[in-house]
N, C-alpha and C positions, 0 to 999 in steps of 0.2 A: 728501912735498911738501904744503905747506899750500894751502888754498883761495886765499889771497892770491897765492901764487906762481903758481898755475894761472891766475888772472885776469891777472896781469902778462904771462905767456907768450901768452895768447890775445890780449890787447890789442896786443902787439908784432906778432903775426902779422896781425891785422886792419890795422894801420897799413901793414905791408909789402904786403899785398894791394891795399889801397886806393891806395897810391903807384904800384904797378905798373899798376893799372887806369887811373889818370890818365895815366901815360906812354904806355900803349897807345892811349888815346883821343886823345891829342895826335898820335900817329903814325898815326892813322886805321886802327888795327887794331881794328875794332869788335867782332869775334867774341871776341877775347881780352880786350878791355876789359869786355865783358859778363860773361864767365865770371869774371874776377877780381873784379869788383864784387859778383857773387853770393857768391863765396867770402869776401869781407870781411864779409858779414852773417852 
């Protein structure tokens, strides 16, 4: 696996965590939103 492929995978995961964090925040699940936003970084 090339470094570029690894970066693409990580970026896709970051976007997924961020999206789920926003969903959790909007549904007022603040603990999960906090955890997912940390995972996105």
